[in-house]
C-alpha positions, 0 to 999 in steps of 0.5 A, spaced: 855 486 702 851 491 698 857 496 698 862 490 695 857 488 690 856 495 687 864 496 687 865 489 684 861 492 677 865 498 678 872 495 679 871 489 673 870 495 669 876 499 671 880 492 671 879 492 663 885 495 659 884 503 658 884 501 650 878 496 651 871 498 648 865 497 652 863 490 650 869 488 653 867 490 660 860 486 659 864 480 656 868 479 662 863 481 667 858 476 665 863 470 666 863 466 673 868 461 675 864 454 676 866 450 681 863 443 683 864 438 688 863 430 687 864 423 690 870 423 684 873 430 686 872 437 684 871 440 677 873 447 675 870 450 669 867 457 666 860 459 666 856 465 663 850 469 665 845 470 660 839 473 663 839 477 670 831 477 671 831 469 672 839 469 673 840 463 668 847 461 667 850 457 661 856 452 662 858 445 659 854 438 661 861 435 662 862 441 667 856 438 671 857 431 669 860 428 676 855 432 680 849 429 677 847 422 680 842 417 678 840 412 683 834 407 684 829 407 690 824 403 692 817 406 692 811 403 695 805 404 691 798 405 694 796 398 692 802 395 696 806 394 690 813 396 690 816 399 684 823 401 682 824 409 681 830 413 678 831 419 682 836 424 680 840 428 685 845 434 684 851 436 688 853 443 690 855 448 685 858 455 686 860 460 682 864 466 683 867 472 681 873 476 683 874 484 683 880 487 681 883 494 681 890 496 678 893 494 684 890 487 685 885 483 687 880 487 692 874 482 693 870 476 691 863 474 690 861 467 691 854 464 689 850 458 690 847 455 684 842 449 682 842 445 675 836 446 671 837 443 665 842 439 661 844 435 655 849 430 654 849 430 647 850 437 646 854 438 652 850 444 654 847 445 661 843 451 664 844 453 672 840 458 676 843 463 681 840 461 688 840 468 691 835 473 688 837 479 692 845 479 689 846 485 684 848 482 677 850 488 673 853 484 667 850 479 662 852 476 656 848 478 650 845 473 645 844 475 638 838 475 634 836 468 630 838 472 624 845 472 626 850 469 621 857 467 623 863 468 618 869 464 617 875 469 619 871 474 623 875 476 629 872 472 636 874 473 643 874 468 648 872 469 656 873 464 661 878 461 667 883 457 664 887 453 669 883 457 674 886 464 671 880 468 672 877 473 667 882 471 662 881 474 655 884 471 649 883 474 641 883 470 635 879 468 629 873 464 627 877 458 623 872 454 621 864 454 621 863 446 621 866 441 625 863 435 628 866 430 633 863 423 635 864 422 642 861 415 642 856 411 638 850 416 641 853 423 641 856 427 635 857 434 637 857 440 632 862 445 633 866 452 630 873 452 630 877 458 633 885 459 635 883 463 641 886 460 646 882 455 651 885 450 656 882 446 662 878 451 666 875 455 659 870 450 658 863 453 659 866 460 658 864 464 652 866 466 645 864 473 643 864 477 636 867 484 635 860 487 638 860 483 644 855 478 642 855 471 645 856 466 639 859 460 642 861 456 648 868 453 649 868 446 650 874 442 647 881 443 644 887 440 643 893 441 648 899 445 645 896 447 639 891 453 637 886 448 635 880 449 639 872 448 639 866 452 641 859 450 641 856 455 636 850 459 638 845 456 633 846 449 637 846 453 644 839 457 642 836 450 639 838 447 646 835 453 650 829 453 646 828 446 647 828 446 654 824 452 656 829 458 656 828 462 650 824 468 654 832 470 655 832 473 648 825 472 645 819 476 648 814 472 645 816 465 648 813 462 654 816 463 660 820 457 663 814 456 668 809 456 662 813 451 658 814 447 664 806 446 665 805 445 658 811 440 658 807 436 664 800 437 660 803 434 654 807 428 658 800 427 662 796 426 655 801 421 652 801 417 658 793 417 658 794 414 651 798 408 653 792 406 657 
């Protein structure tokens, strides 16, 4: 297994065309095929590893939506009263990467993952790869907070459209500010690109020339080159708000510290009500 994992990093690098600059190997190597099973069927999407240490992976909420089930259960309190409690359960998710040589596919790495956090409003979710021993050599690089998107800049889309693994497309950043109201409670912000996206691309990655992650492909129109990605500014807001900022900000609290502080604040708020 270790030999296969070591070979995977090498072969992914070899599978990039000879003219490709080093950032392309990182872009493709951080990409995973996302598969989930639920009561309503199977889901195919893309996902992007953005930190090796914590093994956090970024994708869209609509990719995991069918895997999130909220049920009510009766819980008996110490005083004998019965209360209805809402419990969230999650379906099984697998992430996979294929390795290729110039002659074809030579292997596949499949890993189980769990859902850590999600936001329906921003259409983002964070997963965690469960294996702590698997070598993960490639990771997407998040830009600094000072990074500025530019209309017309060259962009590269990475994902698994229609299940075609590790597909790379090139385009421009066509527009910086798009909004779409999915329903009365959900208005999402996007950037527009003509880099090719289709079913299976959701949850993937949009990069700039330097290999910086600048967006998460999320939606588009069929048959035309009008596609939308969640901009990195919105992505980082979501990550900060849910305790994942340590992936790029060394001064940010760890995820565990963030959880403890959130629980402390929640307990304080609860005590104020009584």
